[in-house]
C-alpha positions in Angstrom: -108.7 -39.2 40.8 -105.6 -37.1 41.3 -104.2 -37.0 44.8 -101.3 -35.4 46.7 -98.0 -36.9 47.4 -98.2 -39.7 50.0 -97.2 -38.5 53.5 -97.3 -34.9 52.7 -98.0 -32.8 55.8 -101.3 -30.8 55.5 -103.1 -28.3 57.7 -106.7 -29.2 58.5 -108.8 -28.4 55.4 -111.0 -25.3 55.4 -114.7 -26.1 54.7 -116.6 -24.4 51.8 -120.0 -25.3 50.3 -118.7 -25.2 46.7 -115.3 -24.7 45.1 -115.2 -23.7 41.5 -111.9 -24.3 39.7 -111.4 -21.8 37.0 -112.6 -18.2 36.6 -113.6 -18.3 33.0 -117.1 -17.5 32.0 -118.5 -20.9 33.0 -116.9 -20.8 36.5 -118.0 -17.3 37.1 -121.6 -18.1 36.0 -121.8 -21.0 38.4 -120.3 -19.0 41.2 -122.6 -16.0 40.6 -125.8 -18.1 40.5 -124.9 -20.3 43.6 -123.8 -17.3 45.7 -126.9 -15.4 44.8 -128.9 -18.4 46.1 -127.2 -18.1 49.4 -124.4 -20.7 49.1 -120.8 -20.1 50.2 -118.7 -20.4 47.1 -115.0 -20.0 46.5 -113.4 -19.7 42.9 -109.8 -20.6 42.4 -108.2 -19.2 39.3 -104.6 -20.2 38.5 -103.8 -17.1 36.4 -103.6 -13.5 37.6 -107.1 -12.4 36.1 -110.6 -13.6 35.7 -112.1 -14.2 32.3 -110.5 -17.4 30.9 -110.8 -17.2 27.1 -112.3 -13.7 27.4 -109.1 -11.7 27.8 -108.3 -8.0 27.6 -105.3 -6.7 25.7 -104.1 -3.3 24.9 -102.7 -2.2 21.5 -101.6 1.3 20.7 -103.4 2.4 23.9 -106.7 0.8 22.9 -108.6 -2.1 24.6 -109.0 -5.2 22.4 -110.2 -8.8 22.9 -107.4 -11.3 22.9 -109.8 -14.1 23.2 -113.4 -14.5 22.0 -114.5 -11.2 20.4 -118.2 -12.1 19.7 -120.9 -14.6 20.7 -123.4 -16.6 18.7 -126.9 -15.1 18.9 -128.7 -18.5 18.1 -129.7 -18.4 21.8 -130.4 -15.5 24.2 -128.1 -16.9 26.8 -125.8 -13.8 26.9 -128.6 -11.3 26.9 -130.4 -13.2 29.6 -127.4 -13.4 31.8 -126.6 -9.7 31.5 -130.2 -8.8 32.3 -130.6 -11.3 35.1 -127.3 -10.3 36.8 -128.0 -6.6 36.3 -124.7 -6.1 34.6 -123.9 -2.6 33.2 -123.0 -3.7 29.7 -124.2 -2.7 26.3 -124.9 -5.6 23.9 -124.3 -4.5 20.3 -124.5 -6.0 16.8 -121.7 -6.0 14.2 -121.8 -3.8 11.2 -123.7 -5.5 8.3 -120.7 -6.0 6.0 -120.3 -9.8 6.8 -117.1 -11.8 6.5 -115.1 -13.0 3.5 -113.4 -16.3 2.5 -110.0 -16.2 1.0 -109.2 -19.4 -1.1 -106.2 -20.4 -3.1 -106.5 -20.9 -6.8 -104.2 -21.4 -9.8 -104.5 -17.6 -10.5 -103.8 -16.6 -7.0 -106.0 -15.9 -3.9 -109.7 -15.3 -4.4 -111.5 -13.2 -1.8 -115.3 -13.3 -1.8 -118.0 -12.9 0.7 -118.9 -16.0 2.7 -121.9 -17.6 0.9 -125.2 -16.6 2.7 -126.9 -20.1 2.7 -124.4 -22.6 4.0 -124.1 -24.9 7.1 -120.5 -25.6 8.1 -119.6 -24.6 4.6 -122.0 -27.0 3.0 -124.0 -25.0 0.4 -127.9 -25.0 0.3 -127.6 -24.0 -3.4 -124.2 -24.9 -5.0 -125.0 -22.8 -8.0 -125.7 -19.6 -6.1 -123.4 -16.8 -7.3 -121.6 -16.4 -4.0 -120.8 -20.1 -3.9 -119.6 -20.2 -7.6 -117.3 -17.2 -6.9 -115.4 -19.4 -4.5 -115.4 -22.9 -5.9 -115.9 -22.2 -9.7 -118.6 -23.5 -12.1 -117.4 -27.0 -12.5 -117.3 -27.7 -8.9 -120.7 -26.0 -8.4 -122.2 -28.3 -11.0 -120.7 -31.3 -9.3 -122.1 -30.3 -5.9 -125.5 -29.5 -7.5 -125.8 -33.2 -8.6 -125.5 -34.3 -4.9 -129.3 -34.5 -4.7 -129.4 -37.0 -7.5 -127.0 -39.4 -5.7 -128.4 -42.4 -3.8 -129.7 -41.0 -0.4 -127.5 -41.6 2.5 -129.1 -43.8 5.1 -126.3 -45.6 7.1 -126.3 -43.7 10.5 -123.9 -46.2 12.1 -121.1 -45.8 9.6 -120.6 -42.1 9.7 -117.3 -41.0 8.0 -115.4 -37.8 8.8 -117.0 -34.6 7.8 -114.4 -34.1 5.1 -114.9 -37.6 3.5 -118.7 -37.2 3.7 -118.7 -33.8 1.9 -116.1 -35.0 -0.6 -118.0 -38.1 -1.4 -121.3 -36.4 -1.9 -120.5 -32.8 -3.0 -116.9 -33.0 -4.4 -113.5 -32.4 -3.2 -113.5 -28.7 -4.0 -116.4 -28.1 -1.7 -114.7 -30.1 1.0 -111.5 -28.3 0.7 -112.3 -24.8 0.0 -115.6 -24.4 2.1 -116.0 -27.0 4.6 -112.4 -27.7 5.7 -111.4 -24.0 5.7 -114.3 -23.2 7.9 -113.6 -26.1 10.4 -110.0 -25.1 10.8 -110.9 -21.5 11.3 -113.9 -21.8 13.6 -113.2 -25.1 15.5 -109.4 -25.4 15.1 -109.8 -28.8 13.6 -109.5 -30.1 10.1 -112.7 -31.5 8.7 -111.0 -35.0 8.5 -110.9 -35.1 12.3 -114.6 -34.2 13.0 -117.9 -35.7 12.4 -121.1 -33.8 11.3 -123.1 -35.5 14.0 -120.9 -34.1 16.7 -120.3 -30.7 15.2 -123.9 -30.0 14.3 -126.4 -32.6 15.5 -129.4 -30.8 13.8 -127.7 -30.9 10.4 -126.9 -34.6 10.9 -130.5 -35.4 11.7 -131.7 -33.3 8.6 -129.2 -35.1 6.5 -130.4 -38.5 7.6 -134.0 -37.5 7.1 -133.4 -36.1 3.5 -130.4 -38.3 2.5 -128.8 -35.2 1.0 -126.4 -32.7 2.4 -127.5 -29.9 0.2 -131.2 -30.5 1.0 -130.4 -30.6 4.7 -128.4 -27.4 4.4 -131.4 -25.7 2.6 -133.6 -26.7 5.5 -131.3 -25.3 8.2 -129.3 -22.5 6.6 -130.2 -19.0 7.6 -130.5 -16.3 4.9 -128.8 -13.6 6.9 -125.4 -12.4 5.8 -122.7 -15.0 6.9 -120.8 -13.8 9.9 -123.7 -11.6 11.1 -125.5 -14.0 13.5 -123.2 -12.9 16.3 -123.3 -10.1 19.0 -120.7 -8.4 21.1 -120.3 -6.0 23.9 -119.4 -2.4 23.5 -115.8 -2.1 24.6 -114.9 -5.8 24.2 -116.2 -9.2 25.3 -113.6 -9.1 28.2 -116.0 -6.8 30.0 -118.5 -9.6 30.6 -116.4 -11.7 33.0 -115.0 -8.5 34.7 -118.6 -7.4 35.3 -119.8 -10.8 36.4 -116.9 -11.1 38.9 -117.8 -7.7 40.3 -121.4 -8.8 40.8 -120.6 -12.0 42.4 -122.9 -11.8 45.4 -120.2 -12.5 48.0 -118.5 -15.4 46.1 -114.8 -15.4 47.2 -112.8 -15.2 43.9 -109.1 -15.8 44.2 -106.5 -15.5 41.5 -103.0 -17.0 41.4 -104.6 -20.0 43.2 -103.6 -23.4 41.7 -105.4 -26.6 42.4 -102.6 -29.3 42.5 -104.8 -32.3 43.1 -108.3 -33.5 44.4 -108.6 -36.4 46.8 -111.6 -38.0 48.5 -112.3 -37.0 52.1 -114.8 -38.4 54.5 -117.6 -35.9 53.6 -116.6 -35.1 50.1 -113.7 -33.9 47.9 -110.6 -32.4 49.3 -108.8 -29.8 47.1 -105.0 -29.6 47.6 -104.1 -26.0 46.4 -101.3 -23.5 46.5 -103.4 -21.7 49.1 -103.9 -24.7 51.5 -106.4 -27.6 51.6 -110.2 -27.0 51.1 -113.0 -29.5 52.0 -115.9 -28.9 49.7 -119.3 -30.4 49.6 -119.2 -30.0 45.8 -116.5 -29.0 43.3 -117.0 -27.7 39.8 -114.2 -28.1 37.4 -114.4 -25.2 34.9 -110.9 -25.0 33.5 -109.5 -25.6 30.0 -109.9 -29.1 28.7 -106.4 -30.5 29.5 -106.4 -29.2 33.0 -110.0 -30.4 33.5 -109.1 -34.0 32.3 -106.3 -34.1 34.8 -108.4 -33.1 37.7 -111.3 -35.3 36.7 -109.1 -38.4 36.4 -109.4 -38.9 32.7 -106.8 -41.5 31.6 -104.2 -40.7 29.0 -104.9 -36.9 28.8 -104.4 -35.5 25.4 -101.8 -32.8 25.1 -103.2 -29.3 25.1 -103.2 -27.5 21.7 -101.7 -24.0 21.3 -103.8 -21.2 19.9 -102.2 -17.8 19.1 -104.1 -14.6 18.7 -102.4 -11.4 17.5 -103.8 -8.0 17.6 -102.3 -5.1 15.6 -102.9 -1.4 15.1 -102.2 -0.5 11.5 -102.2 2.9 9.9 -103.6 2.3 6.4 -106.3 4.6 5.0 -106.8 2.1 2.2 -108.5 -0.1 4.7 -111.3 2.5 5.3 -113.1 0.8 2.4 -113.3 -2.4 4.5 -112.2 -4.5 1.5 -113.0 -7.9 3.2 -116.0 -6.8 5.2 -115.6 -7.9 9.0 -112.8 -10.2 8.3 -111.5 -13.2 6.4 -111.6 -17.0 6.9 -108.5 -18.4 5.4 -108.0 -21.4 3.1 -105.1 -23.5 4.7 -103.7 -23.8 1.1 -102.8 -20.1 1.1 -99.2 -19.1 2.0 -100.1 -17.4 5.3 -99.6 -18.1 9.1 -103.1 -17.0 9.8 -106.3 -19.1 9.7 -108.5 -16.0 10.2 -108.4 -12.3 10.2 -110.9 -10.0 12.0 -111.0 -6.4 10.9 -112.1 -5.1 14.4 -112.7 -1.5 13.4 -114.8 -2.6 10.4 -116.8 -5.1 12.4 -117.6 -3.0 15.4 -118.7 0.6 15.4 -117.6 1.1 19.1 -114.1 0.1 18.1 -114.0 2.4 15.0 -115.2 5.3 17.2 -112.1 4.9 19.5 -109.4 5.0 16.8 -107.9 7.9 14.9 -108.7 8.5 11.3 -107.0 6.0 9.1 -105.9 3.6 11.9 -107.3 0.2 12.0 -107.4 -2.7 14.6 -106.8 -6.1 13.0 -106.8 -9.5 14.8 -105.0 -12.6 13.3 -105.6 -16.1 14.6 -102.6 -18.2 13.8 -102.5 -21.9 12.6 -100.9 -23.9 15.3 -97.9 -25.0 13.3 -97.2 -21.4 12.0 -97.7 -19.5 15.3 -94.1 -18.6 15.7 -94.1 -16.8 12.2 -96.8 -14.3 13.3 -95.0 -12.1 15.7 -93.4 -9.1 14.2 -94.7 -6.0 12.3 -93.2 -7.6 9.2 -95.2 -10.7 9.7 -98.4 -8.7 10.3 -97.9 -6.6 7.2 -97.2 -9.6 5.0 -100.4 -11.5 6.1 -102.7 -8.5 6.1 -101.6 -7.6 2.6 -102.3 -11.1 1.3 -105.6 -11.4 3.0 -107.0 -8.0 2.3 -105.4 -7.2 -1.0 -104.2 -3.8 0.5 -100.5 -3.3 0.5 -99.3 -2.8 4.2 -95.7 -2.2 5.1 -94.0 -3.0 8.4 -93.9 0.8 9.0 -97.7 0.8 8.9 -97.9 -1.5 11.8 -97.7 0.8 14.8 -98.2 -1.8 17.6 -98.6 -5.6 18.0 -99.8 -7.6 21.1 -100.0 -11.4 21.2 -101.8 -14.0 23.3 -100.9 -17.7 23.3 -103.6 -20.0 24.6 -102.1 -23.2 25.7 -105.3 -25.0 26.8 -108.2 -23.8 24.6 -109.1 -26.6 22.3 -110.4 -30.0 23.5 -109.5 -33.3 21.9 -111.8 -36.3 22.1 -110.1 -38.5 24.8 -110.9 -42.3 25.2 -112.4 -42.9 28.5 -113.4 -39.3 29.2 -117.2 -39.9 29.5 -116.6 -42.7 32.0 -114.1 -40.6 34.1 -116.5 -37.5 34.2 -119.4 -39.7 35.3 -117.2 -41.3 38.1 -116.1 -37.9 39.2 -119.7 -36.6 39.3 -120.7 -39.5 41.7 -117.9 -38.2 44.0 -119.2 -34.7 44.0 -116.9 -33.3 41.2 -118.8 -31.7 38.4 -117.7 -30.3 35.1 -118.5 -27.1 33.2 -117.1 -25.1 30.4 -116.6 -25.6 26.7 -115.2 -29.2 27.1 -118.5 -30.1 28.9 -121.0 -28.0 27.0 -119.7 -27.4 23.6 -117.9 -24.4 22.0 -119.2 -20.8 22.4 -121.0 -18.8 25.1 -124.4 -19.8 23.6 -123.6 -23.3 24.8 -121.4 -22.7 27.8 -123.6 -20.3 29.7 -126.9 -22.3 29.7 -124.9 -25.4 30.7 -123.3 -23.6 33.7 -126.6 -22.1 34.7 -128.4 -25.4 34.7 -125.5 -27.0 36.6 -125.7 -24.2 39.2 -129.5 -24.7 39.6 -129.0 -28.4 40.2 -126.3 -27.9 42.7 -128.4 -25.1 44.5 -131.2 -27.7 44.9 -128.8 -30.2 46.5 -127.1 -27.9 49.0 -128.7 -26.1 52.0 -127.9 -22.4 51.9 -125.3 -21.0 54.3 -124.3 -17.4 54.9 -121.9 -16.1 52.2 -118.7 -14.4 52.9 -117.6 -11.1 51.4 -115.1 -11.3 48.6 -111.4 -10.8 49.5 
């Protein structure tokens, strides 16, 4: 467990029922639900704004998301939270165009719609036209023969997702479809993840059927790829802003850094930039590297950098939405971006706010290439490659960038044991590193944690927000 410097002079600790570290969506959900149940809650956020990975930016005078810009609709977690908390937000669906995949071939980049029936890029029908368009007829025939291979049964010897797909469906499927999606969506190469961790349901279906394509056929949805998401009119950043405003007396403080946590006679003591706080319970809801440090995880992995760039581009040729709602990018393509979102093509509310011929574009950078995605010339180069529409630096009227330095969690040895040891001492964990990626996972986990803590604590009068 982290602790302050020995002998440091400290004022008597202020007492609070629950301290939540981090005002991202997980921390705000926990604080909201506990405060509404009558508990005194303080939220400490190191940055100058609430929201965590849901962050507002402004480009050419227009609001854009510099963090997550949508949420998965596989659960009703967001809709239920908005309704339950009485938030004045409009939930919206994207336009029906769907997303594209851009892959490198010997004849240059190929841009085609993401196949409808895939799971993590694994095709349910490798011979479907939308799959063949991306991998070619030969690779499709190779993958179609996967069902004739010896059924896979060894659950205890799981290889990486890349190795598994390459072995059973062929290298082209592994490279162009699976690895490309993993790098774009999860910021991890497929060689560093396992199917059982990324999609437990798909792993179970694979073991049941012994075939990846049969498992994908069972699980894959037939809706247009990229459409199983929702958004909020005006931007996802509005969700944490509204939740903080409806905090039921939770005391939310920004620019408040937690330096260390030690053990007190009645529970954890937080040593913060605003003084010491004694809490009956602590919820760590920060980014993964900061959480590991506060939870006492040994050998904390270095945080990985993620860069998001938003740009306003004057290009009437983009009115045709040449790549639908955006592009997931093959790492073999000569671009700094791993994904492009055509914001004004994807969201009607964004299109309605922009002048004719102006488009809002988001680019997510590959970690190693983040420094080459900064200038109008950089934006013009990559948008041209990924959309097929010629863009000049002069067409790029404004650019705003956000570097996320603690957004992606690495698997750290000893983490599970440290998290359990912290829980016994009254320190709990919420957020993506605890629940899994995405609001559909983070929100239910945070609400369940808040419900458990509410049962353990006796309500005390809340204090008005500062």
